matplotlib code that plots the C-alpha trace (Angstrom):
import matplotlib.pyplot as plt

x = [3.9, 3.7, 6.2, 6.0, 7.8, 8.7, 9.7, 6.1, 4.6, 6.8, 5.8, 2.1, 2.2, 4.0, 1.8, -1.6, -1.0, -3.5, -3.5, -1.2, -3.4, -4.8, -5.7, -5.9, -7.1, -10.4, -11.1, -12.0, -15.7, -15.4, -13.1, -15.1, -18.2]
y = [50.8, 47.1, 44.3, 41.0, 37.8, 36.7, 33.2, 32.7, 34.0, 31.6, 28.7, 29.5, 29.8, 26.5, 24.6, 26.1, 26.5, 29.3, 30.5, 27.6, 26.6, 30.1, 30.8, 34.6, 34.1, 32.8, 36.0, 38.1, 38.1, 39.0, 41.9, 43.2, 43.9]
z = [-23.8, -23.3, -22.7, -24.6, -23.8, -27.3, -26.1, -24.8, -28.0, -30.1, -27.9, -28.1, -31.9, -32.3, -29.8, -30.4, -34.2, -34.7, -38.3, -39.3, -42.2, -43.0, -46.7, -47.1, -50.7, -49.4, -47.4, -50.4, -49.8, -46.2, -46.8, -49.8, -47.6]

ax = plt.figure().add_subplot(projection="3d")
ax.plot(x, y, z, "-o")
ax.set_aspect("equal")
plt.show()
């Protein structure tokens, strides 16, 4: 069991912007291996 601070997660996602411009359709070759 773990606790997550959802406000911190939201802040990190909005300021760090990881995966903001991800394009899953380009991952096909990686996932087909």
